[in-house]
N, C-alpha and C positions, 0 to 999 in steps of 0.2 A: 772730357767737356771743358771747354773754355767759355767763360762768363764775357760779360761785354768789354771788359777792360784788356781781355787777352790771356786772362791769370787761367792756368789749367786747375780745375776744379776735381777733385777725388771723390768718388762715392760716400766713401767713408767719411770726408769731411762734410756732406750732403747732411748725412745721419747724426754727425757730431753737433751741428749746428741746429738739428731739430730738436735735439735734446738739449741742447744749451738754452733756446729758446723755450722750449718746453717751461723748462725749469725756472726761469725767469718769472713766466706769466703766472707758474706754481707760486714762486716766492712773492712777487706784486699782490697777490689775490689772498698770499698768509696776510702780507702787511697791511692792507685794504681792511680786511677782515678783524685784525687786530686793533686796527685805528679806530674801527666802527667800535668794537668793543670797549675799548677803554675810553672813549668818550661817554658809551653808557654808562659805562661802572661810577667815573666822575659825577654826573650827573644824578646817578643814584646815592653817592656818597655824600653829594649837596644835601639832597634831599634826607637823607639819613639826620647828618648835623642839623639841618634846620627842624626834623622832628625832636631830637633829644634836646636841641635848645628849649622852644615851645614846649615841650613835656616838663621839663626844668623850670621853666619861666612860672608854668601853672602851679608845681607845687611850693615852688618858692613863694607864692601869691597867695595859697590856700594856709600855707604853715606860718607865714608872718601876718596874716589878718586872726589867725585862733590866737598867737603870740601875743598882739597887741589888747587883746580882750582878756588871754589868762594871766597877763601881768598887769594887767589894772583891775584884776580883781584880790590878786594876790599881795598886791602891795598899794594900792590908790596911788600910781602913779603912770608913766608913758615909756613904755617901750616897743622899739622895731627893729628888724632885720635889714641891714644895711648893704647890698652887694658893692663891692668894692669896684668892679668892672659890669655894670648893667650892658653894656652892649655886647659885651663877651664874657659871659659869667664865668665859663670854666678855666680863664686864665685869669682867675682875681678871685680872692676869698669872699669870707660873709661875717661881718658886725654886728654886734649885739649894741646897739646903744638902749639906755635904760634912764630914765629918771624916777626915782624912790621917791613918792610924796613930795613933799615942799624939798626936796635936794636940786640940785643943777644937774641937767644930763651929764653923763660919763659913760666910757666903756665899762666892760666887767671888769678888768685889772684895777679900778682904782674901785672898786668896793669892797663894803666889809663884807664877813664871813657869811652872815646871815641874807645879806642881799646878794652875793654871790650864789649862794645856795636857790633864793628864789626866782633868780634869773635863770639859773640852769634847770630849774623845776620849770618854770615856764616853758621854755624852751622843747623840754622832752612832751610836756601835756600838747602842749603843739603840735608836736607831730605826732602824738600818739591818740589826738581829735583826729586828724584828716587820714593815716593810718595806724589802725588800731593793730598793737602786738598780740599774741593770746594772755599772755600774762608780763608782770613788769615785777622787779625783786630792788626796794630802794631800802638802801642800808646806812640807818641813823642818818638819813639828808636833813632831819628836823634839830639835828644836837647844837646847832647855832642859832635855832629860831628863839623869839620867848612867846609867852603864852599866846598873845593874838594872833602872830604869825603861824602859829602850830595850830591854831583853831581852822584858820582859813586854808591852811595847806590840807587839812583833817577835810574839812567840807568839799575842795575841791578834787581828794581823793576819792571821797564819797559819790560826787558828782560822775566823773571820768569811769569808776569802778562799775558803772550800767554797762559797758562795753569791754570790757576786760578785769582781769582779775589784778589783783595788786596783793604784793608779799612783802611788809613792812617790817624791819628792826627797828625798834625805837626802846627807846625809855621812859616817853613824857605820856603821863598818864592820861591826856586828852585825846591822844591817837589811839593809845590801846583801850580807850572806852569806844571808839567810834567803830573799832574792829568788829566783821560779824563773826571771827573766831579769833582766838587767843590761843597763842603756846607760849608760855616760861619756858625761860631756858636759866638755872640760877647756875652759882660753884659753890658748891658743898665742901668739897675740900680741894687741896692743890690738886691739878691737873683733872679733875673730875667734875663733870656739868651733871646737873638732874635735870630732866625736859619735864613740863607738867602742864595739864590742861586748865585753862583759866574759865571761870563761864564768866559772859559777860552780861 
């Protein structure tokens, strides 16, 4: 059989052509399907990123409000959490800016030991108030605090303890007196400790 141009066309050529054409249509269909699926996937990913950002910002806003309130209670000052990149929070960090009582506003790194402790505790309590854990273990967090600040911290723990349990290691008398349960640990001999119950 000859085509319009006079070329001789064999039967097996027609079958090969039909196979190639069918394969081309199959591949074209697959490309169209993959292109559509890719577009849908990118749209979903964009949606997830938006949901992730909204969830993060909602959490940040709540914890920041808690931090401001708790920091003011613990220090009689002002403190806030500041995002380095508010437009894209996942590409920046978070800075704590605080002003303890009459002092100038400063970063955590410039504070005294006691101020750092109170600021860090305010941050922990702010998170705990938003999303409480079953219990918290605090190891001598009051070591660098004076009497007044120990009392403030004690009152804060008592308020927060309504929703969770606190295990506090301390040497401060005021903190010990405020506990519901007290366990005394003393070192009688070198390398040997004695654990005793103490009535409050």
